[in-house]
Structure formats: structure tokens, C-alpha cells
C-alpha positions as CSV (number, residue, x, y, z in Angstrom):
1,M,0.0,0.0,0.0
2,I,2.9,2.4,0.8
3,K,4.5,1.6,-2.5
4,S,1.3,2.2,-4.3
5,F,0.8,5.5,-2.6
6,F,4.4,6.5,-3.4
7,M,4.0,5.6,-7.1
8,R,0.7,7.6,-7.3
9,T,2.5,10.6,-5.7
10,V,5.4,10.3,-8.2
11,F,2.9,10.0,-11.0
12,A,1.1,13.2,-10.0
13,L,4.4,15.1,-9.6
14,V,5.8,14.0,-12.9
15,K,2.7,14.3,-15.0
16,V,1.1,17.4,-13.5
17,F,2.8,19.4,-10.8
18,I,6.3,19.7,-12.3
19,P,5.0,20.9,-15.7
20,L,2.8,23.4,-13.8
21,V,5.8,24.7,-11.8
22,I,7.7,25.2,-15.1
23,F,4.6,27.1,-16.4
24,F,4.3,29.4,-13.4
25,L,8.0,29.9,-12.7
26,P,8.4,33.1,-14.8
27,L,5.5,34.7,-12.9
28,T,7.4,34.4,-9.6
29,I,9.5,37.4,-10.8
30,Y,6.4,39.6,-10.4
31,I,5.7,38.1,-6.9
32,T,9.2,38.4,-5.6
33,D,9.5,41.9,-7.0
34,F,6.3,43.0,-5.2
35,L,7.2,41.4,-1.9
36,T,10.8,42.8,-1.8
37,A,9.4,46.3,-2.8
38,N,7.2,46.1,0.3
39,G,10.1,45.1,2.6
40,I,9.3,41.4,2.8
41,P,12.5,39.4,2.4
42,I,12.2,36.3,0.2
43,P,14.7,34.1,-1.5
44,V,14.8,35.1,-5.2
45,V,15.6,32.6,-8.0
46,I,15.8,35.4,-10.6
47,S,15.0,39.0,-10.1
48,K,13.8,41.6,-12.5
49,E,17.3,43.2,-12.3
50,D,18.8,39.9,-13.3
51,L,16.4,39.6,-16.2
52,L,17.2,43.2,-17.2
53,E,20.9,42.3,-17.3
54,I,20.3,39.1,-19.3
55,T,18.2,41.0,-21.8
56,R,20.8,43.7,-22.1
57,A,23.6,41.1,-22.7
58,I,21.5,39.4,-25.4
59,L,20.8,42.6,-27.2
60,K,24.5,43.5,-27.0
61,V,25.5,40.2,-28.6
62,I,23.1,40.7,-31.5
63,N,24.2,44.4,-31.8
64,V,20.9,46.0,-31.0
65,D,21.0,49.3,-29.2
66,V,18.0,50.0,-26.9
67,S,17.6,52.8,-24.3
68,I,17.5,51.8,-20.7
69,K,13.9,53.1,-20.3
70,L,12.7,51.0,-23.2
71,L,14.7,48.0,-22.0
72,E,13.0,48.3,-18.6
73,N,9.6,48.4,-20.2
74,I,10.3,45.4,-22.4
75,T,11.7,43.5,-19.4
76,N,8.4,44.1,-17.5
77,F,6.6,42.0,-20.0
78,V,9.2,39.2,-20.4
79,P,7.9,37.0,-17.6
80,L,4.3,37.2,-19.0
81,V,5.5,36.4,-22.5
82,L,7.6,33.5,-21.2
83,T,4.6,32.1,-19.3
84,I,2.3,32.4,-22.3
85,T,5.0,30.7,-24.5
86,I,5.6,27.9,-22.0
87,G,1.8,27.3,-21.7
88,Y,1.5,27.1,-25.5
89,L,4.3,24.7,-25.8
90,L,3.0,22.5,-22.9
91,R,-0.5,22.3,-24.4
92,K,0.9,21.5,-27.8
93,F,3.2,18.8,-26.4
94,F,0.5,17.1,-24.3
95,K,-2.3,17.6,-26.8
96,N,-2.1,14.0,-28.3
97,K,-0.6,12.4,-25.2
98,L,-2.3,9.7,-23.1
99,F,-2.4,11.0,-19.5
100,N,-2.4,7.7,-17.5
101,N,0.1,5.5,-19.3
102,W,2.1,4.2,-16.4
103,G,1.4,0.5,-16.8
104,N,-0.3,-1.3,-13.9
105,L,-0.6,1.7,-11.6
106,Y,-4.0,2.0,-9.9
107,Y,-5.0,5.7,-10.6
108,D,-6.8,6.4,-7.3
109,I,-5.8,10.0,-7.3
110,P,-7.9,13.1,-6.4
111,Y,-10.3,14.4,-9.1
112,F,-8.6,17.8,-9.1
113,I,-5.4,16.3,-10.5
114,Y,-7.4,14.9,-13.5
115,F,-9.0,18.4,-13.9
116,L,-5.5,20.1,-13.9
117,A,-4.3,17.5,-16.5
118,G,-7.2,17.7,-18.9
119,K,-8.8,21.1,-18.5
120,F,-6.2,23.5,-17.1
121,V,-2.9,24.5,-18.7
122,L,-1.6,21.0,-19.6
123,N,-4.3,19.9,-22.0
124,Y,-3.6,16.1,-22.0
125,G,-5.7,15.0,-25.0
126,E,-6.6,11.4,-24.0
127,I,-7.3,9.2,-21.0
128,S,-7.9,5.5,-20.5
129,L,-10.4,4.5,-17.9
130,V,-8.5,1.3,-17.1
131,R,-7.5,1.1,-13.5
132,V,-9.3,4.3,-12.7
133,P,-11.8,3.9,-9.8
134,Q,-15.3,3.6,-11.1
135,P,-16.7,6.7,-9.4
136,L,-13.9,8.8,-11.0
137,Q,-14.6,7.1,-14.4
138,F,-18.2,8.5,-14.3
139,K,-17.1,11.9,-13.2
140,I,-14.3,12.2,-15.8
141,V,-16.7,11.3,-18.6
142,A,-19.6,13.4,-17.2
143,K,-17.5,16.5,-16.8
144,N,-15.8,16.1,-20.2
145,I,-12.4,16.6,-18.7
146,F,-10.5,15.0,-21.6
147,S,-11.2,15.5,-25.3
148,K,-10.8,11.7,-26.0
149,I,-11.6,8.7,-23.9
150,A,-9.5,5.7,-25.1
151,E,-11.7,2.6,-25.4
152,E,-10.4,-0.9,-24.8
153,D,-10.4,-3.4,-27.6
154,F,-13.1,-5.6,-26.2
155,S,-14.9,-8.0,-28.5
156,K,-18.5,-6.9,-29.2
157,V,-21.5,-8.9,-28.2
158,D,-24.6,-8.4,-30.4
159,N,-28.2,-9.2,-29.5
160,E,-27.4,-10.2,-26.0
161,E,-30.2,-10.9,-23.5
162,I,-30.1,-8.5,-20.6
163,N,-31.8,-9.3,-17.3
164,V,-33.8,-6.5,-15.7
165,V,-35.3,-6.8,-12.2
166,F,-36.8,-4.1,-10.1
167,N,-38.6,-3.7,-6.8
168,D,-42.3,-2.6,-6.5
169,V,-41.5,0.8,-5.1
170,P,-42.8,3.7,-7.3
171,Y,-40.4,6.1,-8.9
172,G,-39.4,9.0,-6.6
173,K,-36.9,11.8,-6.4
174,T,-34.1,9.3,-5.8
175,V,-33.7,5.9,-7.5
176,N,-31.0,3.2,-7.4
177,L,-29.4,1.9,-10.5
178,V,-27.5,-1.4,-10.0
179,L,-25.3,-2.4,-12.9
180,S,-23.7,-5.8,-13.2
181,D,-21.3,-6.5,-16.0
182,T,-17.9,-7.7,-14.8
183,F,-19.3,-9.2,-11.5
184,H,-22.7,-9.6,-9.9
185,V,-23.7,-6.8,-7.6
186,L,-25.3,-8.6,-4.7
187,P,-28.3,-6.9,-2.9
188,S,-26.6,-7.6,0.4
189,S,-23.7,-5.3,-0.6
190,L,-26.0,-2.2,-1.0
191,P,-26.3,0.2,1.9
192,D,-29.4,0.0,4.1
193,S,-30.0,3.7,3.7
194,I,-31.2,3.3,0.1
195,E,-33.6,0.4,0.5
196,D,-36.7,2.5,0.4
197,N,-35.9,3.8,-3.1
198,Y,-37.0,2.4,-6.4
199,T,-34.2,0.0,-7.4
200,V,-33.5,-1.5,-10.8
201,Y,-31.0,-4.3,-11.3
202,I,-29.6,-4.6,-14.9
203,T,-27.3,-7.6,-15.4
204,R,-25.5,-9.0,-18.4
205,N,-25.2,-12.8,-18.8
206,L,-22.1,-13.4,-16.7
207,E,-22.0,-17.1,-17.1
208,G,-19.5,-18.9,-19.2
209,D,-17.0,-16.6,-21.0
210,P,-15.0,-14.7,-18.3
211,N,-13.5,-12.2,-20.8
212,R,-14.7,-8.6,-20.8
213,K,-17.0,-7.7,-23.6
214,F,-18.7,-4.6,-25.0
215,S,-22.5,-5.0,-25.2
216,P,-24.5,-2.3,-27.0
217,E,-27.6,-4.0,-25.8
218,F,-26.5,-3.6,-22.2
219,V,-26.0,0.1,-22.8
220,S,-29.3,0.5,-24.6
221,T,-31.1,-1.4,-21.8
222,V,-29.6,1.0,-19.2
223,R,-30.7,4.0,-21.3
224,R,-34.3,2.7,-21.7
225,E,-34.6,2.1,-17.9
226,V,-33.2,5.5,-17.1
227,E,-35.6,7.2,-19.5
228,K,-38.5,5.6,-17.6
229,F,-37.8,7.7,-14.4
230,S,-35.7,10.6,-15.9
231,G,-38.8,12.8,-16.0
232,V,-39.4,12.7,-12.2
233,T,-36.1,11.7,-10.6
234,S,-33.4,14.2,-9.6
235,V,-30.9,11.9,-8.0
236,V,-29.6,8.5,-9.2
237,N,-27.5,6.3,-6.9
238,I,-25.3,4.1,-9.1
239,F,-23.8,0.8,-7.9
240,P,-21.6,-0.4,-10.8
241,Y,-19.5,-3.4,-11.6
242,I,-18.9,-2.5,-15.2
243,N,-16.0,-2.1,-17.6
244,G,-14.7,1.3,-18.8
245,N,-16.3,1.1,-22.2
246,H,-19.7,0.6,-20.7
247,T,-19.1,3.4,-18.2
248,K,-18.3,5.8,-21.1
249,H,-21.3,4.9,-23.2
250,I,-23.8,4.8,-20.3
251,T,-22.6,8.1,-19.0
252,E,-22.8,9.8,-22.4
253,S,-26.2,8.4,-23.4
254,C,-27.9,8.7,-20.0
255,F,-26.4,11.6,-18.1
256,K,-24.7,13.9,-20.5
257,V,-28.0,15.2,-22.0
258,G,-27.7,18.9,-21.5
259,G,-30.4,19.3,-18.9
260,R,-33.1,17.6,-21.1
261,N,-34.3,15.5,-18.1
262,A,-34.9,16.0,-14.4
263,I,-31.7,14.2,-13.2
264,K,-29.5,16.8,-11.6
265,K,-27.0,14.6,-9.7
266,I,-25.6,11.0,-9.7
267,N,-24.0,9.4,-6.7
268,V,-21.6,6.7,-7.7
269,Y,-20.7,4.2,-5.0
270,Q,-17.4,2.2,-4.6
271,P,-17.2,-1.3,-3.1
272,N,-15.0,-1.4,0.0
273,K,-12.9,-4.6,-0.1
274,N,-12.1,-4.2,3.6
275,K,-15.8,-4.4,4.4
276,E,-16.9,-7.5,2.4
277,Y,-17.2,-5.3,-0.7
278,R,-20.1,-3.3,0.6
279,F,-20.8,-0.2,-1.5
280,E,-20.2,3.0,0.5
281,N,-18.7,6.5,0.3
282,P,-20.4,7.7,-2.9
283,L,-18.8,10.3,-5.2
284,E,-21.4,13.1,-5.9
285,I,-21.4,14.3,-9.5
286,K,-23.6,17.3,-10.3
287,L,-24.8,17.3,-13.9
288,A,-25.1,20.3,-16.2
């Protein structure tokens, strides 16, 4: 566990925080200049005066004569220009790069790191949902953090029979959506606090072939069942054992609908292996 935490920390540093430090580094000249001007001592990596001397030396080498006043004005904008340039180069470099490409690492890292990687300065163009916790999978897709979601090369299952079972509770403001694809979600693993809600169990045929598949019929069945209560329900509790391809297509077809239904929020639960894989600690995802 310590090794895994260490590797996730190194991953976040290398893939996100070090590039961001490089991006913001020129702007520290403005900060240190302001602090020192107000009598606050602070270690300086490079000061505006240093930058002025560097610029003057460069202009002297290329035989360009500029007045001190103009040189000072130019120097004032150099950190900003450097920051914009570095940001442009970083975005261009990461545009077609896969964010989570560190082999078998389990990417249980905070959501804000994914946001910084895909939406902020860095602009990583692609992410794989493999080894990403399922609640984070739903949020990454729902929030459109990355421009491309890499799908796994699963074989496709056509015309598959999908089992749908539901309780006799009427639709309400909150419903439970139980999705079984890679493993069966057992009723005993669900929290007691949700038992009074309408609950629908949607299950693929998990007997026989143990290999992961992509089932368009599974996705279509989930969409049909969600459409039945989407006009009156505002919160959907999701209990998933599904692969990343199904997560992507279910989220896009059921919950990224631009406010065209009544669903405002989904709570995606994660099974706790230390508590007999009972689902708990949901990740709340507000929908647009």
C-alpha cells in the first residue's frame, strides 16, 4: 500500500505538478519583486534586475542598441510572455498524449489532478479508464475533462439478452441503478439507507465466458430504464461493476443530456474490499 501511494504521488508530480511549476516559474518574478518592494525578504531565484541584465547582454550580442527606459519596459513583459509561451508549448506537447500511461498503476488520485491535467494548462488529450476507480470514471466522462476517452479493444456482443429486475417501489426523487457487467452486484452489498428507493438491477449474462465484452444491448437497456424515471427523478444512486467502455457509453447516453431531463445529480458508489465489498462513500457528481 505504501509503495502504491508513493507511485501515485510520483505520477502526479511528474505528469502534473512539475509541468505546472515550469509554467508558473516566470511569474514568480512579479511576486518576488512585489514582496521585496514592500520590505518582505524572500529568496529570489531570478529578479527583475537579473532579467534586465540578461536581456541587455542578449541585445548587445546581437548588436541592438536600446535605451535603458525602453529596455525596462520590455523587461516588465518578459515573464508574462515567457509564461504564455511555455503554456502554449506544454499544451501543444500534451495535446495528443495519453495521461495515464504508467502500466499497472491504480490511478486512485484526487479528481482535481485529473482536472488540472485535462482542463487547465496542460491539456492532455486522452485518458484511459482502465485502473481508474469507477466513481472517477463516471465523473471524468460526465465533466468532459479530456477530449478523448480511449476505449479498450473488447470484443462486441450483439443481440445479448439482458436481465432487468426491479422492486415494487414507485419512482421517486431518488432511485437506485445497479449495474452488473464484470461481476454480480449482490443486494446484500448495498447500503441499508437506500432500501426505500425504487431500485432496478440490470445484469449481463455473466455465465461462461469470463472475458470482458462490450455489449451495445447492455448500454441500450440501461438507457431505456433511465428514461423511464428521468422525468421525475433528480438523484440517481449508481452501484456499478462494469468495464470502462460501458461506463463511457452509459454516462454519455444517460447523463450527458444537456439538462433535457430531471436528473441533476448522480452518486456513484465504490465497493469497499475491507468491508466485504459493501458499497459506500459515494462520489457526488452534479450534472449540467
